[in-house]
C-alpha positions as CSV (number, residue, x, y, z in Angstrom):
1,M,96.3,-2.3,95.8
2,K,93.4,-4.0,95.1
3,A,91.1,-5.9,97.4
4,V,88.9,-8.7,97.2
5,I,86.8,-8.3,100.5
6,Q,84.3,-11.7,101.3
7,R,81.7,-11.4,104.3
8,V,81.9,-14.9,105.7
9,S,80.3,-16.8,108.6
10,S,84.3,-18.8,107.9
11,A,86.7,-18.6,106.3
12,S,90.3,-20.4,106.8
13,V,93.6,-21.4,104.7
14,T,95.6,-24.2,104.7
15,I,99.5,-24.9,103.4
16,S,100.8,-27.8,103.3
17,G,97.8,-29.9,104.8
18,K,98.2,-26.9,108.0
19,K,95.4,-25.0,108.5
20,V,97.3,-21.8,109.7
21,A,94.5,-19.0,109.7
22,S,91.1,-19.3,110.7
23,I,88.0,-17.5,111.4
24,Q,84.0,-17.4,111.9
25,T,81.7,-14.1,111.6
26,G,84.3,-11.5,109.8
27,L,86.0,-10.6,106.5
28,L,88.6,-13.0,104.5
29,V,90.6,-10.0,102.3
30,L,92.2,-11.1,99.3
31,L,95.1,-8.1,98.5
32,G,96.7,-8.1,95.9
33,I,100.2,-4.9,95.4
34,A,101.2,-3.5,92.3
35,E,104.8,-1.7,91.8
36,E,103.4,1.8,92.3
37,D,101.8,1.3,95.7
38,A,102.8,3.1,98.5
39,Q,102.2,3.7,102.0
40,E,99.0,6.0,101.5
41,D,97.3,3.3,100.0
42,I,98.2,0.5,102.9
43,V,96.2,3.3,104.8
44,W,93.2,4.6,102.9
45,L,92.7,0.3,102.5
46,S,92.5,0.3,105.8
47,K,90.8,2.6,106.8
48,K,88.1,1.8,104.3
49,I,87.3,-1.6,104.7
50,S,87.6,-1.7,108.4
51,Q,84.7,0.7,108.0
52,L,83.1,-0.5,105.3
53,R,79.0,-1.2,106.5
54,I,78.7,-4.7,104.9
55,F,76.8,-6.9,108.0
56,N,73.6,-7.1,108.4
57,D,71.4,-4.8,111.5
58,A,68.7,-6.1,113.4
59,N,66.4,-5.1,110.2
60,K,68.8,-7.1,108.2
61,V,70.2,-3.4,106.5
62,M,74.1,-3.3,105.9
63,N,74.5,-0.7,108.2
64,H,77.5,-2.5,110.5
65,S,81.3,-2.7,109.9
66,L,84.1,-5.2,110.6
67,L,84.1,-2.8,113.8
68,D,80.9,-2.6,115.5
69,I,80.1,-6.5,114.9
70,D,83.8,-7.4,116.8
71,G,84.3,-9.5,113.4
72,D,87.5,-10.9,113.2
73,V,89.5,-10.9,109.3
74,I,91.9,-12.7,107.5
75,V,94.2,-11.0,105.0
76,V,95.7,-13.9,102.1
77,S,98.1,-11.9,99.3
78,Q,97.4,-12.6,96.4
79,F,99.5,-12.1,93.1
80,T,96.8,-12.8,90.6
81,L,94.2,-9.6,91.6
82,Q,96.6,-8.3,89.1
83,A,96.6,-9.4,86.0
84,G,96.3,-7.8,82.5
85,T,93.5,-10.1,80.7
86,K,93.8,-7.5,78.0
87,K,95.2,-9.6,75.5
88,G,95.3,-13.2,75.0
89,N,94.1,-15.8,76.9
90,R,97.6,-15.8,79.2
91,P,97.2,-13.2,81.8
92,S,100.3,-10.9,82.4
93,Y,101.4,-10.6,85.9
94,I,103.6,-7.3,84.9
95,K,101.7,-5.2,87.2
96,A,102.0,-7.3,90.4
97,A,105.0,-5.9,92.7
98,K,108.0,-7.9,93.0
99,P,109.1,-9.9,96.5
100,E,110.8,-6.9,97.5
101,I,108.3,-4.3,97.7
102,A,104.8,-6.9,98.1
103,I,106.6,-8.2,101.2
104,P,106.7,-5.2,103.5
105,L,103.8,-3.6,102.2
106,Y,101.5,-6.9,102.4
107,A,102.7,-7.1,106.1
108,G,102.3,-2.9,106.7
109,F,98.3,-3.5,105.4
110,V,98.2,-6.3,107.7
111,K,99.6,-4.4,110.8
112,Q,98.2,-1.2,109.4
113,L,94.8,-3.3,109.5
114,E,95.6,-4.3,113.5
115,K,95.3,-1.1,114.1
116,D,92.8,-0.2,112.5
117,V,90.8,-2.9,113.8
118,G,92.1,-3.5,117.1
119,K,93.2,-6.9,117.8
120,K,95.0,-9.5,115.6
121,V,94.3,-9.8,111.5
122,Q,95.8,-13.4,110.8
123,T,97.0,-13.7,107.5
124,G,98.3,-16.9,104.7
125,Q,102.3,-17.1,104.2
126,F,103.1,-15.1,101.2
127,G,104.3,-17.4,98.1
128,A,102.9,-20.2,99.4
129,D,100.6,-22.8,97.9
130,M,97.6,-22.3,100.1
131,K,94.4,-23.9,100.0
132,V,91.1,-21.0,100.9
133,A,88.3,-22.2,102.1
134,L,85.1,-20.0,102.7
135,I,81.4,-19.6,103.3
136,N,80.7,-16.2,101.8
137,D,77.5,-14.9,104.0
138,G,75.4,-13.4,101.7
139,P,77.1,-14.2,99.5
140,V,78.4,-10.5,99.8
141,T,81.7,-9.9,97.9
142,I,83.0,-6.3,97.5
143,L,85.6,-4.9,94.8
144,I,88.5,-2.1,96.2
145,D,91.2,-1.1,94.2
146,T,93.1,1.9,95.5
147,L,93.6,3.8,92.2
148,K,89.9,4.2,92.0
149,K,89.9,6.1,95.6
150,C,87.9,8.8,93.7
């Protein structure tokens, strides 16, 4: 799994002109699922994101996690994070998981993250044409790849 984690002061997802998710202070997580991803990736990544200390403390030092600030989360599926760009100019998505694999893993990740943060996690809609709006706070953007856990 690959995740782009963005610290936001606000974020939203709109599908067909209807806003389906909206948060204030928290994280926007773009999640790309690969064919080889599994339950252990879900557990590891969810824990990492929920405990990632990227929010400022009183001294403007990034010492607080999402849990510490009681922030909100939106998770958006994004198969393009699995794009291969080694050859040519057209990205290859061969490593991206097919929907029959990706949808259950995406749903499992959202459930695990809800468990880890102790609250409802908002989402986009898997496979939909989504318009994602955000105000990146900082800006702070972190890339995490479960293949690079060590």
